[in-house]
C-alpha positions in Angstrom: 31.9 -13.7 1.2 28.3 -12.9 1.9 27.3 -14.4 -1.5 28.3 -17.8 -0.4 26.3 -17.6 2.8 23.3 -16.0 1.2 20.9 -18.6 -0.3 18.0 -16.8 -2.0 15.2 -19.0 -3.2 13.0 -16.9 -5.5 10.2 -19.2 -6.6 6.7 -18.3 -5.3 5.5 -20.5 -2.5 2.6 -21.8 -4.6 5.0 -23.4 -7.2 8.1 -24.5 -5.3 8.5 -28.0 -4.0 9.0 -28.6 -0.3 12.6 -29.4 0.7 14.5 -30.0 3.8 17.6 -27.8 4.3 20.3 -29.2 6.6 22.7 -26.3 6.6 22.5 -23.3 8.9 23.1 -19.6 8.4 21.1 -19.1 5.3 18.6 -16.5 4.2 15.6 -17.9 2.3 13.4 -15.7 0.2 9.8 -16.8 -0.7 6.9 -15.0 -2.3 3.2 -15.0 -1.5 0.6 -14.4 -4.1 -2.4 -13.7 -1.8 -4.0 -17.1 -2.2 -4.8 -19.5 0.6 -2.7 -22.2 -1.0 0.3 -19.9 -1.1 -0.2 -19.1 2.6 -0.5 -22.8 3.5 2.7 -23.6 1.7 4.5 -20.8 3.4 3.4 -22.1 6.8 4.5 -25.6 6.0 7.9 -24.3 4.8 8.3 -22.3 8.0 7.6 -25.5 10.1 10.1 -27.4 8.1 12.9 -24.8 8.0 12.4 -23.6 11.6 14.0 -20.2 11.0 15.2 -18.1 13.8 14.2 -14.9 12.1 11.1 -14.1 10.0 11.0 -11.0 7.9 7.8 -9.8 6.3 7.0 -7.2 3.6 5.0 -5.0 5.9 5.3 -2.4 8.6 4.2 -2.1 12.3 1.4 0.2 11.4 -0.2 -2.4 9.0 0.5 -5.2 11.5 -1.5 -3.4 14.2 -4.3 -2.7 11.8 -4.3 -6.3 10.6 -4.3 -7.7 14.1 -7.2 -5.4 15.1 -9.2 -6.5 12.1 -8.5 -10.2 12.9 -9.6 -9.7 16.5 -12.8 -8.1 15.2 -13.5 -11.0 12.8 -12.9 -13.5 15.6 -15.3 -11.7 17.9 -17.9 -11.6 15.1 -17.4 -15.3 14.2 -17.6 -16.3 17.9 -21.4 -15.7 17.9 -22.0 -17.7 14.7 -21.5 -21.5 15.0 -22.2 -22.8 11.5 -20.2 -20.2 9.6 -17.6 -21.7 7.3 -14.3 -20.0 6.5 -15.0 -19.6 2.8 -18.4 -18.0 3.4 -16.8 -15.7 6.0 -14.2 -14.5 3.5 -16.8 -13.8 1.0 -19.0 -11.7 3.3 -16.3 -9.7 5.0 -15.5 -6.4 3.2 -12.0 -5.3 2.3 -10.1 -4.2 5.4 -8.1 -1.0 5.7 -4.8 -3.0 5.8 -5.7 -5.0 2.7 -6.6 -1.8 0.8 -3.2 -0.3 1.7 -1.4 -3.5 0.6 -3.3 -3.8 -2.7 -2.5 -0.2 -3.7 1.0 0.3 -2.1 2.2 -3.3 -1.9 2.7 -5.6 1.0 1.5 -9.0 2.4 -2.2 -9.3 2.9 -3.5 -8.6 6.4 -4.8 -12.1 7.1 -1.7 -13.7 5.8 0.4 -11.4 8.0 -1.5 -12.4 11.1 -1.3 -16.1 10.4 2.4 -15.9 9.7 3.1 -14.0 12.9 1.2 -16.7 14.8 3.2 -19.4 13.2 6.5 -17.6 13.9 5.5 -17.3 17.6 4.7 -21.0 17.6 8.2 -22.0 16.4 10.0 -19.3 18.4 11.2 -17.1 15.6 11.8 -13.4 15.9 9.5 -11.4 13.6 10.6 -8.2 11.8 8.7 -5.9 9.6 11.1 -4.7 6.9 8.9 -2.4 4.8 8.8 1.3 5.4 5.7 2.7 7.2 2.8 3.0 4.9 2.2 6.7 5.9 5.7 7.4 4.5 4.8 5.6 1.3 1.6 7.6 1.1 3.6 10.8 1.5 6.0 9.9 -1.3 3.2 9.0 -3.6 1.4 12.2 -2.9 4.6 14.2 -3.5 5.0 12.5 -6.8 1.4 13.3 -7.9 1.6 16.9 -6.7 4.7 17.5 -8.8 3.5 15.4 -11.8 -0.3 16.0 -12.1 -0.5 14.2 -15.4 -0.1 10.9 -13.5 -2.9 11.6 -11.0 -5.8 10.4 -13.2 -4.0 7.3 -14.3 -3.0 6.4 -10.7 -6.6 7.0 -9.5 -8.0 4.6 -12.2 -5.3 2.1 -11.5 -6.0 2.1 -7.7 -9.8 1.8 -8.3 -9.3 -1.1 -10.6 -6.9 -2.8 -8.1 -9.3 -2.4 -5.2 -12.4 -3.6 -7.1 -10.7 -6.6 -8.7 -8.7 -7.7 -5.6 -5.4 -6.9 -7.4 -6.0 -9.3 -10.3 -6.6 -6.9 -13.2 -3.8 -4.4 -12.9 -2.6 -4.9 -16.5 -5.7 -3.1 -17.9 -4.7 0.2 -16.4 -1.0 0.1 -15.5 0.4 2.2 -12.7 2.3 5.3 -13.9 6.0 4.7 -14.2 6.9 7.4 -11.7 4.6 6.1 -9.0 5.6 2.5 -9.8 9.2 3.5 -9.1 8.2 4.8 -5.6 6.1 1.7 -4.9 8.5 -0.8 -6.4 12.2 -0.1 -6.8 12.5 2.4 -3.9 10.7 0.0 -1.5 12.9 -2.9 -2.7 16.1 -1.1 -2.0 14.8 -0.1 1.5 13.7 -3.6 2.3 16.9 -5.1 1.1 18.9 -2.8 3.3 16.7 -3.5 6.3 17.1 -7.3 5.8 20.9 -6.9 5.7 20.7 -4.9 8.9 18.4 -7.3 10.7 19.8 -10.6 9.6 22.0 -12.2 12.2 24.8 -14.0 10.3 25.0 -17.7 11.1 21.3 -18.2 11.7 18.5 -19.3 9.4 16.2 -16.5 8.3 13.2 -16.4 6.1 12.0 -13.4 4.1 8.4 -13.5 2.8 7.4 -10.9 0.3 4.8 -10.4 -2.5 5.4 -11.9 -5.9 5.7 -8.4 -7.4 8.8 -7.6 -5.2 10.4 -11.1 -5.6 12.7 -10.5 -8.5 13.9 -7.1 -7.3 14.7 -8.3 -3.8 16.4 -11.4 -5.2 18.7 -9.2 -7.3 19.4 -6.8 -4.5 20.2 -9.4 -1.9 22.2 -11.4 -4.5 24.4 -8.4 -5.0 24.7 -7.7 -1.2 28.4 -8.4 -1.2 29.0 -5.4 -3.5 27.1 -3.0 -1.3 29.6 -0.4 0.2 29.9 -0.1 3.9 27.7 2.5 5.4 24.9 2.1 2.9 22.5 1.2 5.7 23.3 4.3 7.6 22.9 6.4 4.5 19.5 4.9 3.9 18.5 5.6 7.5 19.9 9.1 7.4 18.0 10.0 4.2 15.4 12.6 4.9 11.8 11.3 4.9 8.9 12.8 3.1 6.9 15.2 5.3 3.2 14.9 5.9 2.6 18.1 3.9 2.4 16.3 0.6 -0.9 14.5 1.1 -2.3 17.8 2.4 -1.0 19.6 -0.6 -2.4 17.0 -2.9 -5.9 17.4 -1.4 -5.5 21.2 -1.4 -4.4 21.6 -5.0 -6.6 19.0 -6.7 -9.7 18.9 -4.4 -10.2 22.0 -2.3 -8.9 24.7 -4.6 -11.0 23.5 -7.6 -14.0 23.1 -5.3 -13.6 26.6 -3.8 -12.9 27.9 -7.3 -16.2 26.5 -8.6 -18.1 27.8 -5.6 -16.6 31.3 -6.2 -17.4 31.3 -9.9 -20.9 30.2 -9.1 -21.3 32.9 -6.5 -20.1 35.6 -9.0 -22.5 34.3 -11.6 -25.3 34.4 -9.1 -24.5 38.0 -8.1 -24.4 39.0 -11.8 -27.8 37.4 -12.5 -29.2 38.9 -9.3 -27.9 42.4 -10.3 -29.3 42.1 -13.8 -32.7 41.1 -12.5 -32.7 43.9 -10.0 -31.8 46.5 -12.7 -34.7 45.2 -14.8 -37.2 45.5 -12.0 -36.2 49.0 -11.1 -36.3 50.4 -14.7 -38.7 53.5 -14.7 -41.9 53.0 -16.6 -43.0 55.3 -19.4 -45.0 58.4 -18.3 -48.8 58.3 -18.7 -50.2 60.7 -21.3 -52.0 63.8 -19.9 -55.2 63.3 -22.0 -55.5 59.8 -20.7 -55.3 61.2 -17.1 -57.8 64.0 -17.6 -60.4 61.7 -19.1 
């Protein structure tokens, strides 16, 4: 049974004790909370476990963006000799990849780059098991177009997440419908991708965010009840088209903007016509006696 060979460890890396595993053919699940301590414990665990496969909650698009940002930071830091790591992190603005990960979910860009380097050092194959973030954006945009009441709440939630670094999300929770797209749907897709990628009989390590930990643990723990062909069904499911972000901008930004401009133009024309009619009003005739005198 797959359940017997599937060993899912679901404590975050920042809290779990280090342990040596002697058996092979296991899938370990660990969570990152975005802190340097969590990243360091994940790196130490990778060195101890020596997995043959490393699976990360991210996509190739975000990996490319994160690696480009890391290369830019390295080039900038190369010209500064006495710049410490802590001051560097404080002065560097939020990257594109980190903004995506904070709003849509996923491992931080810096953590991703460090984990990939460590995997290459130990000779592990690296797999990105999350769906492309463009597809997630499309699905979120589709949800907001069809449910406009959730737009303002999601905008406030995203702004708070970005400004607080993901630490104050309870003040303005994400709408339930959008959370289902960003949470449960992604967990199901990642669990199916892990099952497809994992080579049975080898040690594999799945690193995810703490928000996705419980859902992935439940899905992977129930992997033996998944019917055959579920992976193919997930792959054959039609993906959201790129028209939804365009529709979102068109409906809630461009149309109101053009509508306001049109109304302002009509009001201007009415005022101009009124002023023109007043200026062309014929004056009263001058009396004849006043003219003769």
